[in-house]
Each structure stands twice: as C-alpha cells, then as structure tokens.
C-alpha positions as CSV (number, residue, x, y, z in Angstrom):
1,M,-143.1,40.3,-71.8
2,T,-139.6,40.9,-70.8
3,Q,-136.8,38.3,-69.9
4,N,-134.5,38.7,-67.2
5,R,-130.8,37.9,-67.6
6,Q,-130.9,34.5,-66.0
7,S,-133.4,33.1,-68.4
8,R,-131.3,34.0,-71.4
9,P,-128.7,31.8,-72.6
10,K,-125.3,33.0,-71.8
11,R,-123.1,33.6,-74.9
12,K,-119.6,32.2,-75.0
13,P,-117.2,35.1,-75.4
14,E,-115.2,35.2,-78.6
15,T,-111.5,35.8,-78.2
16,I,-109.3,36.4,-81.2
17,L,-105.9,37.4,-81.6
18,I,-104.4,38.9,-84.7
19,C,-100.7,39.8,-85.0
20,D,-99.4,41.4,-88.0
21,G,-102.6,40.6,-89.7
22,R,-102.4,36.9,-89.0
23,D,-104.9,35.1,-86.7
24,V,-103.1,33.4,-83.7
25,P,-104.7,30.2,-82.7
26,L,-105.7,30.2,-79.0
27,N,-106.5,27.3,-77.0
28,P,-109.5,27.6,-74.5
29,F,-107.2,28.2,-71.5
30,V,-105.5,31.4,-73.3
31,Q,-108.9,32.8,-74.6
32,R,-110.3,32.7,-71.2
33,F,-107.4,34.1,-69.7
34,L,-107.2,37.2,-72.1
35,E,-110.9,37.7,-72.0
36,E,-110.8,37.7,-68.2
37,T,-107.8,39.9,-67.8
38,V,-108.6,42.4,-70.3
39,S,-112.3,42.6,-69.2
40,G,-111.4,43.1,-65.6
41,M,-108.9,46.0,-66.4
42,V,-111.4,47.7,-68.8
43,R,-114.4,47.4,-66.3
44,A,-112.2,49.1,-63.7
45,L,-112.1,52.4,-65.7
46,E,-114.6,55.3,-65.2
47,G,-117.3,55.6,-67.6
48,V,-117.2,51.8,-68.8
49,P,-120.3,49.8,-68.6
50,K,-120.2,46.9,-65.8
51,E,-120.6,44.4,-68.5
52,P,-119.4,45.8,-71.9
53,R,-120.7,43.7,-74.8
54,R,-117.6,44.1,-76.9
55,I,-114.1,45.4,-76.2
56,D,-111.8,46.1,-78.9
57,L,-108.0,46.8,-78.2
58,R,-105.2,47.6,-80.8
59,I,-101.6,47.9,-79.9
60,R,-99.2,49.5,-82.5
61,R,-95.6,49.7,-81.8
62,K,-93.3,51.9,-83.9
C-alpha cells in the first residue's frame, strides 16, 4: 500500500543560519523568507529536483 503526498503530514522546514560558527536566532518570518527565497532560486537551476529535500549553502569570504 502506498501513500500519496497529500495523506502524509507535511514536515515543517528547518531553516538555520550559522555565522562564523555561531547560531543566529531567526524568527519565523525570517526562517520562511530564507527558505522560500533560497528554495526558489535553487529549483530554477537545471538538474535540481522540483522539491529538494535538503539544501546546504555555504558562503566563504576571503
């Protein structure tokens, strides 16, 4: 027996920000803003699944 997507409970995305090794507290608005913005940009790239389960982004400045 298989479940379709609508019958499964939708998981809440986990959005965290770590800057120079320290967790940066994010309120729900900022969490959703980051999740939606980054997800939208990544999904627009060729070869990326329509609904990626996890996105890791690292930015290193010299």
